[in-house]
N, C-alpha and C positions, 0 to 999 in steps of 0.2 A: 875121940874126934878133937882136932886141934881147935883151940879157942880162936875165934876170929879177932884179929887186931887191925884196926883201921890204919892204913898206910898213910904216912906223912900227915897225920892228924894235927900235930902242933904247927906244921907249916901252913896247913889249910886254915886253921883258926887264926894264926897271926896275920895271914894275908887278907882275911876278910875283915878283921878288926872287931870293934865293939858291936855285939849282936843283941844287946838289950832292946827289946821291942821290935827287932827287925823281923822281916818276913823272908824265909829261906826256902828254896826249892831243892830238896835232896832228890836228884834224878835217879839215884841208884841205891835204894834203901838197904838191901841185903840184910846183914845182921844188925843194922841200926846203929853202928858205931858213930858215924858222922851225925846222924839225926840226934842221938842222945847228947852228944857234945854241944850241938846248937841249942837244944832245948834246955840243957842245964845252965846255960848262961843267959836265958831269958828270951830266946827267939821263938817265933811261931814257925812251924815247919809243915810244908806240904811235901809228901814223899811218894815216889813212884817205884813200883817193882812188879814185873810180870810173873815172878816165881811164886806160886801159891804156897810153897812151904814156908814162906816168911810170915804167914798169917798169925801164928802163935805169938811171935814177937810183936806184930802189929797190935794185937789185943793188949799185950802188956803195956805198950806205949800209950794206947788210948786210955787204959785204966789209970795210968800214972800221970799223964799230961793233959788229959781231957781235950778241950777245944783248941789248945795250942798245937795239937798234932792232927793232921788229916792225911789219910792214905788213899792213893789211887792205884788199884790193882791192874795197871796197864804198862806196856812198854813205854820207855821214857820219851820216845818220839811223840807220844800222845799229849805231851805238854802243849802241842800246837792247838789243842782244843781249849786251853785255858784263856780266860779273859780277865786277867788280874796281873798285878805287878809285884816284883820281888826285889829285895835288897841284895840277895846273893843267890846264885844258881850253881850247884856243885855236882860234878860227875866223878864217880870212882869207877873207872871203866874196866872192862875185862870180866873175868870170872871170879866168883867169890870163893873163899876158903871152904865155906859150908857146902857149896856145890861140888867141889873137888873131893871133899872128905866123905861125902855120901856115895859109897860105891855103887848103889843101885841106880844112880843117875847116869852112869856110863861115861863120865867125863875123864876119869883117870885110867891110866894103863897099869897102875900098880895093883889093881884088884880086878878079878874076873866078874863081868856083869854084862847084860845085854847092852849093845851100843845104842845109847839113847841120845844124850847131849842136848836135849831141849831145855832151854832156860825157862820156858813157860809151861813145860809139861803139856803141850798142846801141839797138834799137828804131827807130821811125819817125823820119825826118828832118823838118825844117821843110817841105821840098817835099812830102813825103808828107802832112803835116798840112793843107796847103792844100786837099787833096781831102776832108778830114774836117771841118775847122772850117767853120762857117757864117759868113755875113757878120756876124751878131749876135755870134758867138763872137770873131771877129777884131776887131770894133769894141771889144768889152769889153777884150780883151787889150791893144790899142793905147792905150786910154784909161787903164786901170788900171796898167799897167806901164811906159808910156812918156809918159803925159800928152800924147798926140798929139791936137791939136785937130781936124784933118780926118780923124779916125779912120775914120768910116764911108765917106768917099770912097775912102780908101786900101784899106779892107777890100773894098769893091766891086771896085776895080781888081784886087786880088789874086785874088779869086774868078773874075773874068772872064778874066784872063790866065794864071793858075796858073804863076807864074814858077818856073823850075828852077835858075837861077843867081843869084848875089849881084848881078851887074850888071843882070840882068833885073828883079830886085826893086827895086834902086835907081832904075832908070829909071821906075818907076811912081810914085815919090815926087817930086812937083814942087818942093817947098820943101827946099832943102839942110838947113835947121835940123831937119827932121823925119826925116832919114835915120838918124842915130845912134839916136834914140829908138825908131824902128820896129824896127830890128835888135835893140836891147836888149830891147824888150817881147816879141818873138817868142822870143828865146833864153830869157828868164825863164819864159815859159809852157811851152815845150817841155820844159824840164828841171825844172819844178815847183820852182823855186828857193826860193820863199817857203814852200811847204809843207815842204820839206826843213829849212829853218831852224827852223820851229815844232816839227816832230817831234823834232829833235835837242835843242833847248833844253828840251823837256818832260822829258827824262831826265837832264839835267845835274845837278840837285840830288842825285840818288841815286848819281851817280858820283864826286862830289867828297868828299874828306876834309874834316873840319873845319879851317878855316884855308886851304882850297884856293881857287883863284881861277879864274874863268871870264872870258876875255878875247875880245872880238869886234871885229874890224876890218871895218867896213862901207864900201860905196862908193855905195850907192843909197839914196834917201830911204825907200823902202818897207822894205828889209831893216833899215835903221837904226831905223825906227819899231818894227818887230817886236822888235828887241833892246832898245830903250829901254823899251818898255811891259812886256816880260817882266821885265826887271831891276827896274822900278818895282814890279811885283806882288810879286816876291821880297823886296823890301826894305820892304814895308808890314807892319804888325803883323798884319793878318788873313791875309796870304798871298793867293794867288789860288785860283780854284775847283779847281785840280788839286792843291792842297796843303792839309794840315790847318790849321785856325785856330791861330795861335800867340799866346802871351802877349808875345813879343818877336820882332823880325824875324829870319828865318833867314839873311839876307844883308845885307851892307853895301855900298853903292855906292862905287865908286872914282871919282876925278876923271876926267872924259872928256879925251881927248887929240886934238889935231889936228896935222897935219904942219907943220913949220916952213917958212919961206920957202926956206931952203936945201935942204930935202928935196924940196920941190916943184920947185925948179930942177933938181936932180940926177935926179929921178924924177917926171916929169909925171903918172904914174899915181896918185901920192899926192894929187893935187889935191882930190879929192872924199872922201878917206878920213876916217873918224872911228873912234876907239877907245873902247870902253866896257868896263867891267869890274865885277865884284862879288867879294866875299870871303865865303865860307861861315862863318857864326858858330857854328852849332850843328847 
């Protein structure tokens, strides 16, 4: 299994600044790479993750860091339930290496396994949803989340064959260039990934202290667009429809970051990554 390497970690740490004594919300705990970096420089961390397979790592962190680490086993949109403030809120969006590398999870088309793709290992699987989604539903999913050109043809094939394994699904996709986008689109739809991002970002302004920073690392053009547009709304004088009209911006944009050539060479997952951030001014 490939060792998980946090993408753009140095950029994230440099963008947040001094974390000694700070309170950080790690919205996407995963393998704990970001959380460990925050804790190692003296921060207190509250972390979210809905994937129960992270619990062994969570126990290790709890044993090592004690009260400075708190874990909430929920989707990160559940941060709306919190009544506390943070100096930084960090999202590492998309799918984690450990989820892809575990063939039994059904995320990867490189190994044969039941088509699952549930990040939370709860609720219906992709295979289950093939009995629920219509051809029109599947066509829209493949177009919107994968930019798949033969979307309707693939949707019809899926509804006709109702594949149960990753290889059965892959065999229905005639062009190799469409395989990864199809798997990606189905995963995004099943886990409502874009809805999760929108719901979580909605509550970030109320959770940040003045001077606090929200950092998002994105891997997909749609999630990056959501983040970019949300941050643009926050940094406009009028604010967006969910925030009161302001005489001055409530947030300041930070300079976007992209991985260096060296980072991409050492960690190919970083290739499509972008980091965006904002600072709360008032």
